[in-house]
N, C-alpha and C positions, 0 to 999 in steps of 0.2 A: 904441573903447568903453572907458570908464573901468573900473578894477578893481571899484569899488563897484557900478556899474551891472551889470557882468557877474555879480558875486556875487548881486545881487538877482534877476536873471533866472534864474540857476541854482537859487537857493533856491526861487523860485516854482515852477519846473519840478519840482524834487524833491518839493515838498509836494503838487503836484497829480498827479504820476505815481504810479500805484499807490493813488490815493485811493479807488478803487472799494471798496465794502464787501464784505468776504468773508462767505460764509455762515458762521454761527456755530453750533457744537454745544456743549452743556454736559454735564459729567459731574461728579457729586459722589462723594466717597469718605467712608464713615463705617462704623465698627465692622467693618472687614474686608470691606466690600461696596461695589460700584459701583451708582450709581443714575443713569440706568437701566442695566441690564445689556446692552441692545441699543441701539446708536446707528445712525442711518441718515444717510448722506451722499450727496451727488450725485456721480456719476461724472464724471471728466475735468474737475473744477473744483477749484481751490485753495480750502481752507477753514481755519477756525480752530477749535480745540477748547479751550474754557475748562475748566480743572480746578479744583475746590475741595475741599479736605480739611476736612470738617465734623466729623471725629473728634477724639479726644483723644490720638491717637498718630500718628506719621509714617506716610505711605503713599506708594507709588510706582505710577505708571502705567507699565507696560512692555509692549511688543509686539515680539516677534521678527519677526512678519510685516511690521510697519510700520517696523521699525528706529528705534523711538522709545522714550525713557524720560524720566521726570521724577519726582523725589522732592519731596513737599510736606510741610512741617511742619504740625502741628495748626493749623487755622484759616487756613492759607495758600491763596492763589489764584494760579494762573499759567495759561499757555496754551502750546499747540503749534500751529505752522503746518504744514499738510499740503499738499504739492504735489499736483496732480491725480492721482487714483488710478483704476486700471482697475476695472470692476465686479468684485465678489467679496466674500468674507467674510474678515475679518481679526480674529484673536483678540488680546485684551489681558488683562493680569492685574495684580494688586497683589503686588509682590515680598514685602511683609511679611505678607501673608495669602493665599498662592497657592492654598490649598484653597477659600476662599470668595470671594475677590475675583477673579471671572472675568467677562469681558465679550466683546462682539463688535461690530465695526463692519461694517455691511452697506452696501456701496457699490453704488448702483443708477443 
């Protein structure tokens, strides 16, 4: 098999492997608050959380329970990928507004 054919086969495999759509959750940050404050995710399934900072100041999604954190500049959007989680309740907060930016991920 030629190198170019092998490369084409591997590239095609790489593009189709993992092409299944992940469940997507969305979380907005604005004025020191998360919207929604309660997110629900399926248990035992990998999923994607899209974060959007709609505020005028930086904000951070942080969760000690989930071992995740992500800082977003004003107007920025990003995402986190979560490996399958066991059923339960997982807290998250905003590092820059810890008193008001509180949320929970409910995995069912």
